C-alpha positions in Angstrom: -57.9 57.5 77.4 -60.2 56.7 80.4 -63.3 57.6 78.5 -62.3 55.5 75.5 -61.5 52.6 77.8 -64.9 53.0 79.5 -66.6 53.1 76.1 -64.9 49.9 75.1 -65.9 48.2 78.3 -69.5 49.4 77.9 -69.5 48.2 74.3 -68.2 44.7 75.4 -70.7 44.5 78.2 -73.6 45.3 75.9 -72.4 43.1 73.0 -75.4 41.3 71.5 -77.8 43.9 72.9 -80.0 46.1 70.8 -79.3 49.8 71.3 -82.1 51.9 72.6 -84.4 53.2 69.8 -85.3 56.1 72.1 -89.0 55.0 72.1 -91.4 54.6 74.9 -92.1 51.0 76.0 -95.5 50.2 77.5 -94.9 48.4 80.8 -98.4 48.2 82.3 -101.7 49.8 83.3 -101.2 52.4 86.0 -103.6 50.8 88.5 -101.9 47.4 88.1 -98.4 49.0 88.4 -99.5 50.9 91.6 -100.9 47.7 93.1 -97.7 45.7 92.2 -95.4 48.4 93.6 -92.4 46.8 91.9 -92.3 45.2 88.4 -89.5 43.6 86.5 -89.4 44.0 82.7 -86.9 43.3 80.0 -86.8 46.1 77.4 -84.6 45.9 74.4 -82.6 43.2 76.2 -82.1 45.3 79.3 -83.5 44.2 82.7 -85.4 47.0 84.3 -87.1 47.4 87.7 -90.1 49.8 87.8 -91.0 51.0 91.2 -94.1 52.8 92.4 -93.4 54.6 95.8 -95.0 57.6 97.5 -97.0 58.6 94.5 -94.3 58.4 91.9 -92.9 55.9 89.4 -89.2 55.2 89.0 -87.2 52.9 86.7 -83.6 51.7 87.0 -81.4 48.8 86.0 -82.6 45.8 88.1 -79.2 44.6 89.3 -77.1 46.5 91.8 -74.0 48.0 90.2 -71.8 46.7 93.1 -72.2 42.9 92.7 -75.3 42.3 90.6 -77.8 41.8 93.5 -81.5 41.9 92.6 -82.8 45.2 93.8 -86.4 44.1 93.5 -86.5 42.9 97.1 -84.6 45.9 98.5 -86.2 48.2 101.2 -86.9 51.8 100.2 -86.0 54.5 102.7 -85.6 58.3 102.6 -82.0 59.0 103.3 -80.6 62.6 103.4 -83.8 63.8 101.7 -83.5 61.3 98.9 -85.7 58.2 98.3 -83.3 55.3 98.1 -83.5 51.6 97.4 -81.2 49.5 99.6 -79.6 46.5 97.9 -80.6 43.4 100.0 -77.1 41.8 99.4 -74.6 44.4 100.6 -76.9 47.3 101.8 -75.7 49.8 99.1 -78.1 52.8 99.0 -79.1 54.0 95.6 -81.3 57.0 94.9 -84.4 56.2 92.9 -84.4 59.4 91.0 -80.8 59.5 89.8 -79.1 56.2 90.6 -76.6 58.0 92.9 -74.9 55.8 95.5 -74.8 57.4 98.9 -73.0 56.3 102.1 -72.5 57.5 105.6 -69.0 58.4 106.6 -66.9 60.8 108.7 -64.1 63.2 107.7 -61.2 62.4 110.0 -60.0 66.0 109.7 -63.1 67.2 111.7 -62.7 67.3 115.4 -64.8 65.6 116.6 -65.7 63.7 113.4 -69.4 64.0 112.6 -71.1 61.3 110.5 -72.5 62.7 107.2 -74.0 61.4 104.0 -71.7 61.4 101.0 -72.1 60.6 97.3 -70.1 58.1 95.3 -71.8 59.6 92.2 -74.2 58.0 89.8 -73.6 54.2 89.7 -77.0 52.9 88.8 -78.6 53.6 85.4 -82.1 55.1 85.7 -84.7 55.4 83.0 -87.6 57.8 82.4 -91.2 56.8 83.4 -94.3 58.5 82.0 -97.9 57.8 82.5 -100.6 58.7 79.9 -104.2 57.9 80.0 -103.8 55.2 82.7 -100.9 53.5 80.9 -97.3 53.5 82.1 -94.3 53.8 79.8 -90.5 53.6 80.2 -88.0 55.3 78.0 -84.6 53.8 78.3 -81.8 56.1 79.2 -80.1 57.6 76.2 -76.9 58.5 78.1 -74.1 56.8 76.2 -71.5 57.1 78.9 -70.5 54.1 81.0 -72.5 53.7 84.2 -71.4 50.9 86.5 -74.7 49.0 86.5 -74.2 48.5 82.7 -71.8 45.7 83.5 -74.5 43.4 84.9 -76.7 43.9 81.8 -74.0 42.3 79.5 -73.0 38.7 79.0 -70.1 38.8 81.4 -72.3 40.3 84.1 -74.8 37.5 83.6 -72.1 35.0 84.2 -71.0 36.8 87.4 -74.6 37.0 88.7 -75.0 33.3 88.1 -71.8 32.5 90.0 -72.9 34.8 92.9 -76.3 33.1 93.1 -74.7 29.6 93.1 -72.3 30.7 95.9 -75.2 32.1 97.9 -77.2 28.9 97.6 -74.2 26.9 99.0 -74.1 29.1 102.1 -77.8 29.0 102.7 
């Protein structure tokens, strides 16, 4: 039941979007992508952030799964052995490689409680990046299961992002 419900929500969030053809999308020349460090692209109606960091390319949905914040301006840090981008809005930490959300917490059953890094699981959709002959390509994820960042790629998510931006401007 839950999987069917998630599939329905995913389908509604993606209404009007093309489904991935499974093909590679040219996103730029390698040297230009390295110099830019972060690039925003819309591929098949999906907004993607491509990041170059410490010698590697990464691609993920550009809006944080939590509240739709733009990840493009987030800091990148190594946390618990994982390169993570930190959402500038609410400081959620997302691994660049898998889109896993990690957080620091304690287990109250431990005496004394010791802070440790825990996983909330994959929350941010990631995409495959390849480089051939000095050109960088992104292949959109073919995973058909619901991942929470999918919400902000659909029409309802766009409306929510616009509301959040307007509210933020009022407080600034």
